[in-house]
C-alpha positions as CSV (number, residue, x, y, z in Angstrom):
1,M,0.0,0.0,0.0
2,S,1.4,3.4,-0.9
3,S,2.0,6.2,1.6
4,I,-0.8,8.2,-0.2
5,D,-3.3,5.3,0.4
6,T,-2.3,5.1,4.0
7,L,-2.7,8.9,4.5
8,L,-6.1,8.9,2.8
9,R,-7.3,6.1,5.1
10,Q,-6.0,8.0,8.2
11,L,-7.7,11.2,7.1
12,A,-11.0,9.5,6.2
13,S,-11.2,8.0,9.7
14,A,-10.3,11.3,11.5
15,G,-14.0,12.4,11.8
16,E,-16.2,15.0,10.1
17,P,-14.6,18.4,9.3
18,A,-16.5,21.5,10.2
19,S,-18.5,23.1,7.5
20,L,-16.3,25.5,5.6
21,P,-17.0,29.3,5.5
22,E,-18.4,30.2,2.0
23,A,-16.0,33.1,1.6
24,L,-12.9,31.0,2.3
25,V,-10.4,30.9,-0.6
26,Y,-7.8,28.2,-1.0
27,L,-4.6,28.2,-3.1
28,K,-2.4,25.4,-4.2
29,T,0.8,24.8,-2.3
30,R,4.1,23.9,-4.1
31,L,3.2,20.3,-3.6
32,G,-0.3,20.9,-5.0
33,R,1.1,22.6,-8.1
34,E,3.4,19.7,-8.6
35,E,0.6,17.2,-8.2
36,S,-1.5,19.2,-10.7
37,R,1.3,19.0,-13.3
38,R,1.9,15.3,-12.9
39,A,0.9,13.2,-15.8
40,E,0.1,10.2,-13.6
41,A,-2.0,11.1,-10.6
42,T,-1.1,9.9,-7.1
43,I,-4.4,11.0,-5.6
44,P,-8.0,9.8,-6.5
45,R,-9.7,11.4,-9.5
46,R,-12.3,13.1,-7.3
47,L,-9.7,14.9,-5.3
48,R,-7.7,15.8,-8.4
49,T,-10.9,17.4,-9.9
50,V,-11.2,19.7,-6.8
51,L,-7.5,20.4,-6.8
52,A,-7.7,21.5,-10.4
53,L,-10.3,24.1,-9.6
54,V,-8.4,25.6,-6.6
55,D,-6.8,28.7,-7.9
56,G,-6.4,31.3,-5.1
57,R,-9.4,33.2,-6.4
58,R,-12.4,30.9,-6.2
59,S,-14.2,30.8,-2.8
60,V,-15.8,27.7,-1.3
61,Q,-19.1,29.2,-2.5
62,V,-18.0,29.4,-6.1
63,L,-16.5,25.9,-5.9
64,R,-19.9,24.7,-4.7
65,T,-21.5,26.3,-7.7
66,L,-19.0,24.8,-10.1
67,L,-19.3,21.4,-8.6
68,H,-23.0,21.5,-7.8
69,S,-23.4,17.7,-8.0
70,Y,-20.1,16.9,-6.1
71,R,-21.0,15.4,-2.7
72,G,-18.6,16.0,0.1
73,L,-16.8,19.1,-1.1
74,D,-15.9,20.2,2.4
75,D,-14.4,16.7,3.1
76,A,-12.4,16.9,-0.2
77,L,-11.1,20.4,0.6
78,D,-10.2,19.3,4.2
79,M,-8.4,16.3,2.9
80,L,-6.4,18.3,0.3
81,H,-5.5,20.7,3.0
82,K,-4.4,18.0,5.4
83,M,-2.3,16.4,2.6
84,G,-0.5,19.7,2.2
85,L,-1.8,20.3,-1.4
86,I,-3.8,23.4,-0.7
87,E,-3.9,26.1,2.0
88,P,-6.2,29.0,2.9
89,L,-5.4,32.3,1.2
90,P,-3.8,34.4,3.9
91,E,-6.0,37.3,5.1
92,R,-4.7,40.7,4.3
93,W,-3.6,42.6,7.3
94,D,-3.3,46.0,5.6
95,L,-7.0,46.7,5.2
96,G,-6.9,49.8,7.4
97,P,-6.5,53.4,6.2
98,A,-3.2,54.0,4.6
């Protein structure tokens, strides 16, 4: 069994993730970008589909709209995050008056 399979089994048994905020935006990490470019996937097709749509601009709400028939989007995003393939877009700290 590969290390990815082992990790997926551990993550799947870790319990239900909290519902994600609709405004949350994810971006691919370096590992996520490498996985996206790989010709042969090391993650399941369903996760790879979600990873392909994560671009640092689309919110969870937009992803829900694009993947309206995809069940378990929160689980998929949580799993990709725990695998180190995506991360939340950092909040801007300089929103105050200049």
